[in-house]
N, C-alpha and C positions, 0 to 999 in steps of 0.2 A: 571180368575185371574180378574182384578185388578182394584179394587176401587183404588184410591190413598191415603190411608189413611195410616200416619203415626203413630206410636204407642200411647199413649193418653198423654204421658209427656217424657220427652229427656231419661230419665233412662231407658227406654223400647228398646228405638233403641240399634242395636248391636255396643257397645261403639266404636269399633276398626276402626269403617267405620262413622263415624258421622264426625272426620274431616278431613280424607280420599278423601272426595272429592272437596276438597276446592284446591286453587289455591297454596297455600304455599306450596312448597318444591315437587312440582311434575316435575317428569321428563319422559321424552321417549314425547311419545303418548298423555300422559295427560297433557305436557304442550306446545302441538304443537294447531293450527286452525286444522278447519274440512278441509281446502283447500290445506293443510301441510299432513295433518295425512290419508286423502285420495289416496292418491300418489299409497299406497301398496294397490291393490286390495283385498288381503284376508283383510287386514282389514276393506275397505271397503262392503263386504261381509260379513261381521259379523255385520255393524253398520247397514246395510239396514234388514236385519235378524232380529236384536234387535229393531226395529222400528217396525218394524213387525209386531211382536210379542206384543209388545207396543199397538201398535193404534187396533189391535183385541183385547186386553185385555180390553179397555177402552171400545171399543163400546158394547163388552159384558159384564160390569159392570151398562155402560147407560140402556143396556135393564131387564137386573136383578134387578135394584132398582127402574125400571120406574113396574116392574112386584111384586117386594116385595111393594111397596106402597097399591097395591091393597089389601094386607090382613091390612095393618097396622089397629089398633083399633080408632082412634080417627081423625079427620079430620087435627087437626095441624102433628101428625104424617105424611099424606100422603103429607102432604104440603112439612115435610122436606125432605119426601127423593124424591121428588120429584125436589127439589132444588140439592140436590146430584147427582138426573141423570143428571140433567141441567148440570155440571160441568163435571161430565164426559166426557160429548160427548162436548162439548168445550176442555178439554184435546185430547180427538180424532181427532177434526179435528189440534190443532196444530202439533199432529205427522201425521196427513195423507199429511198437507200442506209441514212440512217438506222434507218427502221423495219425492213429489213430487216438491221439491223445489232444491234438489239433483238428479233429473231426471230419479224418480225411479215412477213407477206407481204403487199405495198404494195397489190398491185388491190384485198385482199378492206378492205384498211385504207381506202382511197380509196371504193369500192363504195358505200357510203352514201349521201354527200354529191354522188353525181354528176346524181342528179334536180334536186338545190335548184341547184347551181352550171346546169346547160345549162338548167332553170328560166326563172334570174334573167336569162340571157342571150340566150332566145327572145321574153323580153319588153321587151328593152330592145337591141334590134338595133339598129345606129345606119343612120341613114340617108343619110350622108354622112362626110368625112372628119374636116370638126370635129368633130361628134356623137362619133366614135371615139374624137378625143381627148378630150374630155370625159368620154366616159364610164370611160375608162384615169388621167385626173386624179381626178376625183370619186367616179366608185361606187368602183373599188378601192381609194383613200385610205380610203375608208369602213373598207372591212373588214381594211385594212391597223393603221390605229386600235383595232379591234376587237380584234385577233388583240395586238398590242401591250398594250392591257391584261390582258388575259391571260399573256400572257408574266413581269407582275412577280411573276406567282402559284409560276412555274416553279422546279425543282430547275434547278441553275448549267446543268448540262450542255444541257438542252433549250431553256432559254432563250436561250442563245448562239447557239443551232441557228437557231432560231423571228426573232430579232432581225436574224440576218445574210442569212435569203431574204427579210426582209421589205425589205432595205436596195434603197437609191432604183438604179433601172436607167438614170433619165435622163431619165424620162418628164415628168418633173412640169415643170422648167424646159422645156423641148419645147413640150409642152401649154401652159404659159403663151404660151410669145412666137408659135405659129402662131393660139391662139385671139385673142389681145391684137392680133396684125397685123389679121385679119379684121374684127373690130368696128372699126377704126379706118377699114380702107376700107369697110365698109358697118354702117354702128352698128345698120341692124335686124338685123343677124345678132344680136348682143345678147339680143335679146328670145326671140328662136325659140329659143339655147340657155341663157337663163334657164331656161324652161319645162321646158325637157329634163335638166337639172339636179338641179330639183326635183323631177322624176322616178323620177332616179335614187334621188335621197334618200331617194325612202320604198321603190321597191325591195330597195335595197341592206340599212336598218334590217329590213323584213321579213325579208330571209333570213337575216342574221343570227341573229335571232330566232329561227325554225322551225331551222336547222341546231339551236342550243342546246336548244330545247325538244323536240326528237325524239331527241335522244341523251341516255341518262340521266348519265350518269357527266361529260359536260362541265357540264351541267344544275346538278347535284352541284355542280360542283368552282366552277359560280358562284357560287351562291347561299349557302356556305357552309358542305357536306354534308364536303368533302376540307380535310383541315389550313387552308390561308391563305388558300380562298377567300373570295368577297365574301357579303355579307350583301344581303339584296334592297335596302336603301335602298341600297347599295354601287352595284346593276347600275342604278339608276335615275340613281345621279352618274353611272358611266359615260356610259352612253347621251346624256347630257347636253353630257359634256365630246367627244365623238364630233360632236355637232350643233353644238358653239359651232366646231370646227377645219374642218367643211364652210363655215360664213360664211367662218371665214379663206380657206379656198380660193377660194372664189364671187370674192371680191371683188379674190382675187391674179388670176383668171380675166379680171376686168372687169366681173364679171356681180354682180347684184343676188338674194340670196338669198329 
């Protein structure tokens, strides 16, 4: 997962979630603070899982961006990716500190998600600079959309933290600029990158679904067993919104979905 990039502009975000994560109109858990909501042990377990998944995702994003910087064609590009990698590490630190602050051991909270994330990155190892940019923009943004959907159902303290660490590190506009320039210079690049992005879409959705299915507390929260969770129909609509946002991102890159 997840670098922490929003889509390049507001219209790329899943429309139904753009306003859902604010405080206005919130009810149930979404209107409570952490101290109140955490009295439910199942909800607490779900949040620990969520923060653990996000923390390892941010750490993995830091590592990947640092590796991608080695492929950068110019010193300016290398410096830009290094700056983004630093931002991802700061996001990781916030999540790690939050886990520690609520009495959880951060490494233990992250451990269940290592195999899924590492498997995703192994399956989607970019072969060049442009594939790395598309992966960060498309693949990571899918994961970010998923976590923003979940954030709408979280207590106010946890929601604020999750949305903050999903904030744009600048990778979105950087990736769009570089990929569009490459396609303008050689239109044949577009076909290859479009196929790559479709593969990323499938792998990212599969990874998200596996993570949820493997963690009982998270899956229960999503399908409605914990407070204000989704029902099964809403889960389907959620993935439809994520797919729609992906199509818009592809258009921003100049690629066919």
